[in-house]
Steps between C-alpha positions, in 0.01 A plus 500: 500500500483865391225697671460861382401761757241736353476730801602866478755448775870478398608141555853366472552232235622173652380237253754549220878522510716597202874436490721672241738247347651712223409581144643404164644764269272509197663460160370528144495218243874552432594489869554876525383677819178698497463858626239718668561810285226685315457349151657677203430234236291194414740257328763276657666258262226277359243626754267776388234692690693467826615786726872571455728749677867550410502175301357289783158353565342729759241390753257665735359186658141538618397142570642156573360151460695194616505200266525143633863394472645834606457731202274803498316751286559874537259761368668816378352850496717634219407230245234413581645150486507185710840336536557131571812470715693192615586445866854630436375827344541410130229635275326204333242689295255783492135558420332822401131515595268599217382860496124566531 
């Protein structure tokens, strides 16, 4: 059971262990690799309103949510968009939150 320690004293964390097992290389809808470069466009093939750099989908991932079955969602700062990604790193789709 997780028991937070709300004291002001520095306490070592012993209740949670994370093990790095690798990461998939993220690809766009056509299987092309993504990049981390600063965006210089907003159209990639049939996708519009997405961050693009040097002809590749560019990502600055800010958040991650795991989906049952192994896929995940990634929130992107450049978009702002939310990407649905398969366990193997293939982009399955994207969603653009509505602007206020």
